[in-house]
C-alpha positions as CSV (number, residue, x, y, z in Angstrom):
1,M,-26.2,-24.5,18.6
2,K,-23.5,-21.9,18.7
3,T,-21.2,-24.2,16.7
4,L,-23.8,-24.7,14.0
5,A,-24.2,-20.9,13.7
6,N,-20.5,-20.5,13.4
7,I,-20.4,-23.1,10.7
8,I,-23.2,-21.4,8.7
9,L,-21.5,-18.0,9.2
10,I,-18.2,-19.3,7.9
11,Q,-19.9,-21.0,4.9
12,F,-21.6,-17.7,4.1
13,M,-18.4,-15.8,4.3
14,V,-16.6,-18.3,2.1
15,F,-19.5,-18.2,-0.4
16,G,-19.4,-14.4,-0.4
17,F,-15.7,-14.4,-0.9
18,S,-16.1,-16.9,-3.8
19,I,-18.6,-14.6,-5.5
20,C,-16.2,-11.6,-5.1
21,S,-13.3,-13.6,-6.4
22,Y,-15.4,-14.7,-9.4
23,A,-16.4,-11.1,-10.1
24,Q,-12.8,-10.0,-10.0
25,E,-11.8,-12.8,-12.2
26,R,-14.3,-11.7,-14.8
27,V,-12.4,-8.4,-15.1
28,P,-9.7,-8.9,-17.8
29,T,-6.2,-8.3,-16.7
30,T,-4.2,-5.8,-18.8
31,L,-0.9,-7.4,-19.7
32,L,1.9,-4.8,-20.3
33,T,5.5,-5.1,-21.4
34,L,7.9,-2.3,-20.5
35,E,7.8,-1.0,-24.1
36,Q,4.0,-1.1,-24.1
37,A,3.8,0.8,-20.8
38,I,6.1,3.5,-22.1
39,S,4.1,3.9,-25.3
40,L,0.9,4.2,-23.4
41,A,2.3,6.7,-21.0
42,L,3.5,8.9,-23.9
43,K,0.0,8.9,-25.3
44,A,-2.3,9.0,-22.3
45,N,-0.4,10.6,-19.4
46,R,-2.2,13.7,-18.2
47,T,0.9,15.7,-17.7
48,I,2.0,15.1,-21.3
49,L,-1.5,15.9,-22.6
50,S,-1.5,19.2,-20.6
51,S,2.0,20.0,-22.0
52,A,0.7,19.3,-25.5
53,N,-2.1,21.7,-25.0
54,G,0.4,24.3,-24.0
55,V,2.3,23.8,-27.3
56,E,-1.0,24.1,-29.2
57,N,-1.8,27.3,-27.3
58,Q,1.5,28.8,-28.3
59,Q,1.0,28.0,-31.9
60,L,-2.3,29.9,-31.8
61,S,-0.4,32.8,-30.2
62,I,1.8,33.0,-33.2
63,T,-1.2,33.1,-35.5
64,A,-2.6,35.9,-33.4
65,A,0.7,37.9,-33.5
66,E,1.1,37.5,-37.3
67,S,-2.5,38.7,-37.8
68,E,-1.2,42.2,-37.0
69,F,0.2,42.3,-40.6
70,D,-2.9,40.9,-42.3
71,L,-5.1,43.1,-44.5
72,K,-7.8,44.3,-42.2
73,V,-11.3,45.4,-43.3
74,F,-13.3,47.6,-41.0
75,P,-16.9,48.3,-42.0
76,K,-18.1,51.9,-41.2
77,A,-21.6,53.2,-41.0
78,N,-23.4,56.1,-39.3
79,A,-26.8,57.8,-39.4
80,G,-28.2,60.7,-37.5
81,V,-29.5,64.2,-37.5
82,S,-27.3,67.3,-37.3
83,D,-26.7,70.6,-39.0
84,Y,-24.1,68.9,-41.2
85,Y,-25.1,68.2,-44.7
86,K,-24.8,64.4,-44.3
87,E,-27.6,62.4,-42.8
88,A,-26.0,59.0,-43.2
89,A,-22.8,57.4,-44.5
90,G,-21.3,54.0,-45.0
91,G,-18.1,52.5,-46.3
92,V,-15.1,50.4,-45.4
93,S,-11.6,51.1,-44.2
94,L,-8.8,48.9,-45.5
95,E,-5.7,48.8,-43.4
96,K,-2.4,47.1,-43.9
97,K,0.7,47.3,-41.7
98,F,4.0,46.2,-43.1
99,E,6.9,44.5,-41.2
100,Y,9.1,47.6,-41.4
101,G,6.5,49.8,-39.8
102,P,4.6,51.7,-42.5
103,K,0.8,51.6,-42.2
104,A,-1.4,52.2,-45.3
105,T,-5.1,53.0,-45.1
106,V,-7.7,53.1,-47.9
107,S,-11.2,54.3,-47.0
108,P,-13.8,54.4,-49.7
109,G,-17.3,55.5,-48.7
110,V,-20.6,57.0,-49.6
111,G,-23.0,59.5,-47.8
112,W,-26.5,60.8,-48.2
113,T,-27.6,64.4,-47.6
114,K,-30.8,65.8,-46.3
115,T,-31.9,66.8,-49.8
116,G,-31.3,63.3,-51.2
117,G,-27.9,64.1,-52.7
118,T,-25.1,61.5,-52.8
119,I,-21.5,62.0,-51.8
120,A,-18.9,59.5,-52.8
121,E,-15.4,59.9,-51.3
122,I,-12.2,58.0,-51.0
123,G,-9.3,58.6,-48.6
124,V,-5.8,57.2,-48.8
125,G,-3.4,57.5,-45.9
126,L,0.2,56.4,-45.2
127,E,2.0,56.6,-41.9
128,I,5.8,55.8,-41.8
129,P,7.8,55.7,-38.5
130,L,11.1,57.4,-39.1
131,L,12.9,56.7,-35.8
132,R,11.1,54.7,-33.1
133,G,9.2,51.8,-34.4
134,F,11.0,51.5,-37.7
135,G,12.5,48.1,-38.8
136,R,11.5,44.5,-38.7
137,D,13.0,43.9,-35.3
138,A,10.8,46.5,-33.6
139,N,7.6,45.6,-35.5
140,L,8.0,41.8,-35.3
141,D,8.6,41.8,-31.6
142,R,5.3,40.1,-30.7
143,V,5.8,37.5,-33.4
144,R,9.3,36.7,-32.4
145,S,8.3,36.5,-28.7
146,S,5.5,34.1,-29.6
147,E,7.9,32.0,-31.7
148,Y,10.3,31.9,-28.7
149,S,7.5,30.8,-26.4
150,L,6.5,28.1,-28.8
151,R,10.1,26.7,-28.9
152,S,10.3,26.8,-25.2
153,S,7.0,25.0,-24.8
154,E,8.1,22.3,-27.3
155,R,11.3,21.7,-25.2
156,S,9.2,21.6,-22.1
157,F,7.0,19.0,-23.7
158,Y,10.0,16.9,-24.6
159,L,11.4,17.2,-21.0
160,N,8.0,16.1,-19.7
161,Q,8.1,13.1,-22.0
162,V,11.6,12.2,-20.7
163,N,10.4,12.5,-17.1
164,I,7.3,10.4,-17.7
165,V,9.4,7.7,-19.4
166,L,11.7,7.6,-16.3
167,D,8.6,7.5,-14.0
168,T,7.1,4.7,-16.1
169,V,10.3,2.6,-16.0
170,A,10.7,3.2,-12.3
171,A,7.0,2.1,-11.7
172,V,7.3,-1.0,-13.8
173,Y,10.5,-2.2,-12.2
174,D,9.1,-1.3,-8.7
175,I,6.2,-3.6,-9.5
176,I,8.5,-6.4,-10.6
177,K,10.8,-5.9,-7.6
178,Q,7.9,-5.9,-5.1
179,D,6.4,-9.0,-6.8
180,N,9.7,-10.8,-6.4
181,L,10.1,-9.6,-2.8
182,L,6.6,-10.8,-2.1
183,R,7.5,-14.3,-3.3
184,L,10.7,-14.2,-1.2
185,Y,8.8,-13.2,2.0
186,Q,6.1,-15.8,1.3
187,H,8.7,-18.5,1.0
188,Q,10.5,-17.2,4.1
189,T,7.2,-17.2,6.0
190,E,6.5,-20.8,5.0
191,R,10.0,-21.8,6.1
192,F,9.8,-20.2,9.5
193,K,6.3,-21.6,10.0
194,A,7.7,-25.1,9.2
195,H,10.6,-24.5,11.7
196,A,8.0,-23.5,14.4
197,D,5.9,-26.6,13.8
198,A,8.9,-28.8,13.7
199,A,10.1,-27.4,17.0
200,R,6.8,-28.0,18.7
201,V,6.8,-31.6,17.5
202,K,10.4,-32.1,18.7
203,E,9.6,-30.5,22.0
204,N,6.9,-33.2,22.7
205,V,9.6,-35.9,22.4
206,G,12.3,-33.9,24.2
207,L,14.4,-33.1,21.1
208,A,13.8,-29.3,21.3
209,S,13.5,-26.7,23.9
210,P,10.9,-23.9,24.3
211,M,13.6,-21.5,23.1
212,D,13.6,-23.2,19.7
213,I,9.9,-22.6,19.4
214,Y,10.2,-19.0,20.6
215,R,13.0,-18.3,18.2
216,A,11.1,-19.6,15.2
217,E,7.9,-17.8,16.2
218,I,9.8,-14.5,16.5
219,K,11.2,-14.9,13.0
220,L,7.8,-16.0,11.7
221,K,6.2,-12.8,13.1
222,G,8.9,-10.6,11.6
223,S,8.5,-12.4,8.2
224,E,4.7,-12.0,8.3
225,E,5.1,-8.2,9.0
226,A,7.6,-8.0,6.1
227,L,5.1,-9.9,3.9
228,V,2.3,-7.4,4.7
229,R,4.5,-4.4,4.0
230,S,5.6,-6.0,0.7
231,Q,1.9,-6.6,-0.3
232,E,1.2,-2.9,0.4
233,A,4.2,-1.8,-1.5
234,F,3.2,-4.1,-4.4
235,Q,-0.2,-2.6,-4.6
236,D,1.1,1.0,-4.3
237,A,3.5,0.3,-7.1
238,K,0.7,-0.9,-9.4
239,D,-1.5,2.1,-8.4
240,R,1.4,4.5,-9.2
241,L,1.7,3.0,-12.7
242,K,-2.0,3.2,-13.2
243,L,-1.8,7.0,-12.4
244,I,1.0,7.4,-14.9
245,L,-1.0,5.5,-17.6
246,S,-4.3,7.2,-16.7
247,F,-5.9,3.8,-16.0
248,P,-8.9,3.4,-13.7
249,M,-7.6,2.4,-10.3
250,D,-9.7,-0.8,-10.3
251,T,-8.0,-2.1,-13.5
252,P,-6.1,-5.3,-12.9
253,I,-2.6,-5.1,-14.5
254,H,0.3,-7.4,-14.9
255,V,3.7,-6.1,-16.2
256,S,6.8,-7.8,-17.4
257,A,10.3,-6.4,-18.0
258,P,13.7,-8.0,-18.3
259,L,15.9,-8.1,-15.3
260,N,19.1,-8.6,-17.3
261,Y,21.2,-5.6,-18.2
262,Q,24.1,-4.5,-20.2
263,P,26.9,-2.9,-18.2
264,V,27.6,0.7,-19.1
265,R,31.1,1.1,-20.5
266,M,31.8,4.8,-21.2
267,N,34.5,7.2,-20.1
268,V,33.7,10.6,-18.6
269,K,35.0,12.6,-21.5
270,E,32.9,10.8,-24.1
271,A,29.8,11.0,-21.9
272,V,30.2,14.7,-21.2
273,S,30.6,15.4,-25.0
274,I,27.4,13.5,-25.8
275,A,25.5,15.3,-23.1
276,L,26.7,18.7,-24.1
277,D,25.6,18.0,-27.7
278,N,22.2,16.6,-26.9
279,R,20.8,18.1,-23.7
280,V,17.8,20.2,-24.6
281,E,18.4,22.4,-21.5
282,L,21.5,23.8,-23.1
283,E,19.6,24.4,-26.3
284,Q,17.0,26.3,-24.2
285,A,19.6,28.3,-22.4
286,E,21.3,29.4,-25.7
287,D,17.9,30.3,-27.1
288,D,17.2,32.3,-23.9
289,I,20.4,34.3,-24.6
290,E,19.4,35.0,-28.2
291,E,15.9,36.1,-27.1
292,A,17.4,38.3,-24.4
293,K,19.6,40.0,-26.9
294,R,16.7,40.5,-29.3
295,T,14.5,42.0,-26.7
296,S,17.4,44.2,-25.6
297,G,17.6,45.5,-29.2
298,V,13.9,46.3,-29.1
299,A,14.4,48.2,-25.9
300,K,17.2,50.1,-27.5
301,N,14.9,51.1,-30.4
302,R,12.4,52.5,-27.9
303,L,15.0,54.9,-26.7
304,L,14.6,56.8,-30.0
305,P,12.1,59.7,-30.1
306,E,8.8,59.0,-31.8
307,L,8.8,60.7,-35.2
308,N,6.3,59.7,-37.9
309,L,5.7,60.9,-41.5
310,A,2.0,61.1,-42.1
311,M,0.6,61.5,-45.6
312,D,-3.1,61.8,-46.4
313,Y,-5.2,62.3,-49.6
314,R,-8.9,62.6,-49.9
315,K,-11.2,63.1,-52.9
316,S,-15.0,63.4,-52.9
317,N,-17.8,63.7,-55.5
318,F,-21.3,65.1,-55.0
319,F,-24.4,64.2,-57.0
320,D,-27.5,66.4,-56.8
321,P,-30.6,64.5,-57.8
322,L,-32.6,67.6,-58.4
323,S,-30.4,69.0,-61.1
324,R,-29.0,65.7,-62.0
325,T,-25.5,67.2,-61.8
326,A,-22.3,65.8,-60.4
327,Y,-19.8,68.1,-58.7
328,D,-16.2,67.2,-58.1
329,D,-15.0,68.5,-54.8
330,E,-11.4,69.7,-54.7
331,D,-8.7,67.2,-53.8
332,R,-7.4,67.5,-50.2
333,W,-3.9,66.2,-49.3
334,S,-1.5,66.7,-46.5
335,I,2.0,65.7,-45.5
336,S,3.2,66.2,-41.9
337,L,5.7,65.1,-39.4
338,V,4.2,63.9,-36.1
339,S,6.0,63.5,-32.9
340,R,4.8,62.8,-29.4
341,T,7.6,61.7,-27.1
342,D,8.6,62.1,-23.4
343,W,11.8,64.2,-23.5
344,A,13.4,62.4,-20.6
345,R,12.3,58.8,-21.6
346,T,13.3,57.6,-18.2
347,S,11.3,54.4,-18.2
348,E,12.6,53.4,-21.7
349,K,16.2,54.0,-20.5
350,V,15.7,51.9,-17.4
351,A,14.1,49.2,-19.4
352,F,17.1,49.1,-21.8
353,Q,19.6,48.9,-18.9
354,Q,17.5,46.1,-17.3
355,S,17.6,44.2,-20.7
356,L,21.4,44.4,-20.7
357,I,21.5,43.0,-17.1
358,N,19.2,40.3,-18.2
359,V,21.6,39.3,-21.0
360,R,24.5,39.0,-18.6
361,T,22.4,37.0,-16.1
362,I,21.3,34.5,-18.7
363,N,24.9,34.1,-19.9
364,L,25.9,33.2,-16.3
365,Q,23.0,30.7,-16.2
366,L,24.2,29.0,-19.4
367,E,27.6,28.5,-17.8
368,E,26.0,27.2,-14.6
369,K,23.8,24.8,-16.6
370,R,26.8,23.5,-18.6
371,D,28.7,22.8,-15.3
372,E,25.6,21.1,-13.8
373,I,25.3,18.8,-16.8
374,V,29.0,17.8,-16.5
375,R,28.5,17.1,-12.8
376,Q,25.4,15.0,-13.5
377,V,27.3,12.9,-16.0
378,R,30.2,12.2,-13.7
379,R,27.9,11.5,-10.7
380,Q,25.7,9.1,-12.6
381,L,28.7,7.2,-14.1
382,E,30.2,6.9,-10.6
383,A,26.8,5.7,-9.3
384,L,26.6,3.0,-12.0
385,I,30.2,1.8,-11.2
386,K,29.3,1.7,-7.5
387,D,26.1,-0.2,-8.2
388,E,27.8,-2.7,-10.5
389,K,30.4,-3.5,-7.8
390,G,27.6,-3.8,-5.3
391,I,25.9,-6.4,-7.4
392,H,29.0,-8.5,-7.6
393,I,29.4,-8.3,-3.8
394,K,25.8,-9.3,-3.2
395,K,26.2,-12.3,-5.5
396,E,29.2,-13.4,-3.4
397,Q,27.1,-12.8,-0.3
398,I,24.4,-15.1,-1.7
399,D,27.0,-17.8,-2.4
400,Q,28.4,-17.4,1.1
401,A,24.9,-17.5,2.6
402,E,24.0,-20.7,0.7
403,G,27.2,-22.3,1.9
404,Q,26.4,-21.3,5.5
405,L,22.9,-22.6,5.1
406,A,24.1,-26.0,3.8
407,L,26.5,-26.3,6.7
408,A,23.8,-25.3,9.2
409,Q,21.4,-27.8,7.7
410,I,24.0,-30.6,8.0
411,K,24.6,-29.8,11.7
412,F,20.9,-29.5,12.4
413,D,20.1,-32.8,10.7
414,H,22.8,-34.6,12.8
415,Q,21.6,-33.1,16.0
416,M,24.8,-31.1,16.3
417,A,23.1,-27.8,16.7
418,D,19.7,-26.3,17.4
419,N,17.6,-24.4,14.9
420,F,19.3,-21.1,15.6
421,D,22.0,-21.5,13.0
422,I,19.7,-22.7,10.2
423,I,17.1,-19.9,10.9
424,E,19.8,-17.3,10.9
425,A,21.3,-18.7,7.7
426,E,18.0,-18.7,5.9
427,T,17.4,-15.2,7.1
428,E,20.8,-14.1,5.8
429,L,20.1,-15.8,2.4
430,Q,16.7,-14.2,2.0
431,N,18.1,-10.8,2.9
432,S,21.0,-11.2,0.4
433,K,18.6,-12.2,-2.4
434,A,16.4,-9.1,-1.6
435,N,19.5,-6.9,-1.6
436,L,20.6,-8.3,-4.9
437,L,17.1,-7.7,-6.4
438,N,17.2,-4.1,-5.2
439,S,20.7,-3.5,-6.6
440,E,19.8,-5.0,-10.0
441,T,16.7,-2.9,-10.4
442,D,18.6,0.2,-9.2
443,Y,21.3,-0.5,-11.8
444,I,18.7,-0.9,-14.6
445,L,17.0,2.4,-13.6
446,G,20.4,4.0,-13.4
447,T,21.1,3.1,-17.1
448,Y,17.8,4.8,-18.0
449,R,18.8,7.9,-16.0
450,M,22.1,7.8,-17.7
451,R,20.5,8.0,-21.1
452,A,18.3,10.8,-19.9
453,I,21.3,12.7,-18.7
454,L,23.0,12.2,-22.0
455,G,19.9,13.4,-23.8
456,T,19.4,10.2,-25.7
457,L,16.6,8.5,-23.8
458,I,13.9,9.4,-26.5
459,E,14.1,10.9,-29.9
460,R,12.9,14.5,-30.5
């Protein structure tokens, strides 16, 4: 009865597993080449989209800064009761600030008196900074600062694209590597299981000892553990790529990429020259210096005392409805010098000295960045040379391991040795193949990193 229940339970589990497998098979698998994965990442990656939003935000900041020099229209209206002759008034104020600092104002308006009379008036004003605040550098500070922020955000967007491309390439080749390792460990597990089964059969007829079984089973357990770890790493690699591409985590994917590569042949001097010409970090550092010098000039302008020339002209006309008479009021005008400045100007002087220190600091950072790029180029070239040599060594190790396995197989087949030599030879061969796969994928990733260090990975 218990046996029947177990059979029913097993059949139910198999049936349920078949249903789940069928449901999974109905979900279409997304097939991706390396180029397709990179293209999708550049379009859909959340980090890149956030960076693009930052660029758009800085573009709006420029529009807001430039609006300071637009023609502005301010409607004006008031109504109330007072001992003044006007009961209500309305009009507009037109203001225009120019890039060198002058600010012009035109204010036409009309008012109504208690007796029903009408007052029409117009005012014209002009304010010109003579010392502090005069000049395009001082007045376009906000615009120039926004333009600098936009350039910086565009470079940051480009660097994010470079990093995402590198992450995508690394994820794709990690999937391919783990897939190949999975197959190696599956083959290794099958081989060690075959050795264990063969040792049991031979033990029954006296051709093998319990040590032969024990040895094969130990290797089998180790291979099974490696297989489980490889399965987990394979799934983690696919999940990592899905995150980069902003795919749902339950999306089945299959990637393909070439494992062949072209050896990098470039001398250090040539590589350093290319990197110094193309790295966007150097361009950013040079722009930082220019921006620091510009802001230092603005800080120097603020050391000047504030002295403005203010001119104002007003003319009004009164119309009395009772006498149907219009009266011209006298013209009113004024010209004055206006100044309101802290005599010591301590904060302005300190700000200017700090701006000079900032210029020197950023110049040092530029030199440090240039040296760091040279170091990166040399280090990556050395790493590629080392990896290339390692690939040749591992290929030789595979040849040696294959020869060792062939010899061990001959000795084992002729009863000249137990299964120790053949198991060790197979283990050595599988490890050599796995090491070669790791070295080849590392070299391919290294070529992409080299292009990123040279600043030629993607076009701007």
